[in-house]
Residue, then its C-alpha position, 0 to 999 in steps of 0.5 A: m632889099f635894104k630898100r623895101y625895109l626902109k619902104d616898110k618901116k615908113g609904113q609902119g611909122m605912118s601907122e602908129y602917127l594915124i593911130l596916134v591921130i586918132l586916140i588924140a581926136i577921140a579924147s578931144i571930142a571926149t573932153t569937149t563933150t563932157v565940158g561942153a555938157a558942165v558950161k551948159n548945164r552952169l549957163k543954165v543955172v546962170h540963166d534961171k537966177i537972172q529970170g528969177l530976178e527980173y520977175g522978183g523972184 
């Protein structure tokens, strides 16, 4: 009976670990998406300014 109890606890720990990993993955994806969009917008502004300098604008 004690071995079964330990086995159940081990499974619970793995489930908790899996949930934690999933939450970290979701947070990482959300952060990367948000930061990526900001960087993309910033690079577009820089690109447009460089284009304006090249064509005398």
